[in-house]
C-alpha positions as CSV (number, residue, x, y, z in Angstrom):
1,X,-20.4,1.8,-2.3
2,X,-17.7,3.8,-0.5
3,X,-17.2,0.9,2.0
4,X,-16.7,-1.5,-0.9
5,X,-14.0,0.7,-2.4
6,X,-12.3,1.1,1.0
7,X,-12.3,-2.7,1.4
8,X,-10.8,-3.2,-2.1
9,X,-8.2,-0.5,-1.5
10,X,-7.3,-2.2,1.8
11,X,-7.1,-5.6,0.2
12,X,-5.0,-4.5,-2.7
13,X,-2.9,-2.0,-0.7
14,X,0.5,-3.8,-1.1
15,X,-0.3,-4.6,-4.7
16,X,-1.1,-1.0,-5.5
17,X,2.1,0.2,-3.8
18,X,4.1,-2.3,-5.7
19,X,2.6,-1.4,-9.1
20,X,2.9,2.4,-8.5
21,X,6.5,2.2,-7.4
22,X,7.6,-0.3,-10.0
23,X,6.0,1.8,-12.8
24,X,7.4,5.1,-11.5
25,X,11.0,3.9,-10.6
26,X,11.5,0.6,-12.5
27,X,13.2,-0.7,-9.4
28,X,11.9,-4.2,-8.4
29,X,13.7,-4.2,-5.1
30,X,12.4,-0.8,-3.9
31,X,8.8,-1.5,-5.0
32,X,8.9,-4.9,-3.3
33,X,10.4,-3.7,-0.1
34,X,8.0,-0.8,0.3
35,X,5.0,-3.1,-0.6
36,X,6.1,-5.7,2.1
37,X,6.7,-3.0,4.7
38,X,3.3,-1.5,3.8
39,X,1.5,-4.9,4.1
40,X,3.2,-5.6,7.5
41,X,2.5,-2.1,8.7
42,X,-1.2,-2.4,7.6
43,X,-1.4,-5.7,9.5
44,X,0.2,-4.3,12.7
45,X,-2.1,-1.2,12.5
46,X,-5.2,-3.5,12.3
47,X,-4.0,-5.5,15.3
48,X,-3.3,-2.4,17.4
49,X,-6.7,-1.0,16.6
50,X,-8.2,-4.3,17.8
51,X,-9.8,-5.2,14.5
52,X,-10.8,-8.8,14.0
53,X,-8.6,-10.4,11.4
54,X,-9.7,-13.5,9.6
55,X,-7.5,-16.3,8.3
56,X,-7.2,-14.6,4.9
57,X,-5.6,-11.5,6.5
58,X,-2.9,-13.7,8.1
59,X,-2.4,-15.7,4.9
60,X,-2.2,-12.5,2.9
61,X,0.5,-10.9,5.0
62,X,2.5,-14.2,5.1
63,X,2.3,-14.4,1.3
64,X,3.4,-10.9,0.9
65,X,6.4,-11.5,3.1
66,X,7.3,-14.9,1.6
67,X,6.8,-13.9,-2.0
68,X,8.3,-10.5,-1.5
69,X,11.4,-12.2,0.0
70,X,11.6,-14.4,-3.0
71,X,11.3,-11.4,-5.3
72,X,14.1,-9.6,-3.4
73,X,16.4,-12.6,-3.4
74,X,15.9,-13.3,-7.1
75,X,15.2,-9.8,-8.3
76,X,12.2,-11.3,-10.2
77,X,8.9,-9.5,-9.7
78,X,6.9,-12.5,-10.9
79,X,6.9,-13.9,-7.3
80,X,5.1,-10.9,-6.0
81,X,2.8,-10.8,-9.0
82,X,1.4,-14.3,-8.5
83,X,0.1,-13.3,-5.0
84,X,-3.4,-12.3,-6.2
85,X,-3.8,-15.8,-7.8
86,X,-3.6,-17.4,-4.4
87,X,-6.6,-15.4,-3.2
88,X,-8.6,-16.1,-6.3
89,X,-7.9,-19.9,-6.2
90,X,-8.5,-20.1,-2.5
91,X,-11.9,-18.3,-2.8
92,X,-12.7,-20.5,-5.8
93,X,-12.0,-23.7,-3.8
94,X,-14.2,-22.4,-0.9
95,X,-17.0,-21.8,-3.5
96,X,-16.9,-25.4,-4.5
97,X,-19.0,-26.1,-1.4
98,X,-22.5,-27.1,-2.3
99,X,-25.1,-24.4,-1.8
100,X,-22.7,-21.8,-0.4
101,X,-24.5,-19.1,-2.4
102,X,-28.0,-19.7,-1.0
103,X,-27.3,-17.5,2.1
104,X,-26.3,-14.6,-0.2
105,X,-29.4,-14.4,-2.3
106,X,-32.8,-13.0,-1.5
107,X,-35.3,-15.5,0.0
108,X,-37.4,-15.4,-3.2
109,X,-34.4,-16.6,-5.2
110,X,-33.4,-19.2,-2.7
111,X,-36.9,-20.7,-2.6
112,X,-37.9,-20.3,-6.2
113,X,-34.8,-21.4,-8.1
114,X,-32.4,-23.2,-5.7
115,X,-31.0,-25.3,-8.5
116,X,-30.0,-22.2,-10.4
117,X,-28.3,-20.8,-7.4
118,X,-26.4,-24.1,-6.9
119,X,-25.2,-24.1,-10.5
120,X,-24.3,-20.4,-10.2
121,X,-22.2,-21.1,-7.1
122,X,-20.2,-23.8,-9.0
123,X,-19.8,-21.4,-11.9
124,X,-18.5,-18.7,-9.6
125,X,-16.0,-21.2,-8.2
126,X,-14.8,-22.1,-11.7
127,X,-14.6,-18.4,-12.6
128,X,-12.4,-17.6,-9.6
129,X,-10.1,-20.5,-10.2
130,X,-9.7,-19.5,-13.9
131,X,-9.1,-15.9,-13.0
132,X,-6.4,-17.1,-10.5
133,X,-4.8,-19.1,-13.2
134,X,-4.9,-16.1,-15.5
135,X,-3.1,-14.0,-12.9
136,X,-0.3,-16.6,-12.9
137,X,-0.2,-16.6,-16.7
138,X,-0.1,-12.8,-16.8
139,X,2.7,-12.8,-14.2
140,X,4.8,-15.4,-16.1
141,X,4.5,-13.3,-19.2
142,X,7.1,-11.1,-17.6
143,X,5.4,-7.8,-18.7
144,X,4.0,-5.9,-15.7
145,X,1.8,-3.9,-18.0
146,X,0.0,-7.1,-19.1
147,X,-0.3,-8.2,-15.5
148,X,-1.6,-4.9,-14.4
149,X,-4.2,-4.8,-17.1
150,X,-5.3,-8.3,-16.3
151,X,-5.5,-7.7,-12.5
152,X,-7.0,-4.2,-12.6
153,X,-9.2,-4.5,-15.7
154,X,-9.9,-8.0,-17.0
155,X,-10.5,-9.8,-13.7
156,X,-12.8,-7.2,-12.2
157,X,-14.7,-6.8,-15.5
158,X,-15.2,-10.6,-15.6
159,X,-16.7,-10.6,-12.1
160,X,-19.0,-7.7,-13.0
161,X,-20.1,-9.4,-16.2
162,X,-20.7,-12.6,-14.2
163,X,-22.9,-10.7,-11.7
164,X,-24.9,-9.0,-14.5
165,X,-25.5,-12.3,-16.3
166,X,-26.4,-14.1,-13.0
167,X,-28.9,-11.3,-12.1
168,X,-30.5,-11.5,-15.5
169,X,-30.7,-15.3,-15.6
170,X,-32.1,-15.4,-12.0
171,X,-34.7,-12.7,-12.8
172,X,-35.8,-14.4,-16.0
173,X,-36.0,-17.8,-14.3
174,X,-38.1,-16.4,-11.4
175,X,-40.4,-14.6,-13.8
176,X,-40.9,-17.8,-15.8
177,X,-41.6,-19.9,-12.7
178,X,-44.2,-17.4,-11.4
179,X,-45.9,-17.3,-14.8
180,X,-46.0,-21.1,-14.9
181,X,-47.4,-21.3,-11.4
182,X,-50.0,-18.6,-12.2
183,X,-51.0,-20.4,-15.4
184,X,-51.3,-23.8,-13.5
185,X,-53.3,-22.1,-10.7
186,X,-55.7,-20.6,-13.3
187,X,-56.1,-23.9,-15.1
188,X,-57.0,-25.7,-11.9
189,X,-59.5,-23.0,-11.0
190,X,-61.4,-23.6,-14.3
């Protein structure tokens, strides 16, 4: 669990810096500049330590620099605020691949209810794309409190709720399949 929070903190490092500085100072330029420097510094630190960086790490730092630059030029924080939408939408697009989720579920789930897993994978893709669109809508609202609530509360809560619902549906479906198989086996034995 500690590793999950460390990864989330790392992924949202520049966003957290921006939000904290913007709320505490009200200065868009300062918050943006420090967030961009923080993101670039975090990237350089990872490279120096020899950590393997994936495409998303490169894309993330590029987005922070480009969108941060647009925010600094226009003095409009909405450019920086839409950054998380890119990640959500990109992940959603990747999740549109058929059966991507099968490798992430236990073997009993993959073999017992593969069609459920396939549908769940597509539903996750839709959820991520919708959450990304929601980030854009919240950013365009122009109220950083609305955006912060959406990004820090609504989006994570939607993902947790989706995981809980998926777990319950999978569990119920597997239980029903096992009962049906046991009943069919008992009927054949008679």
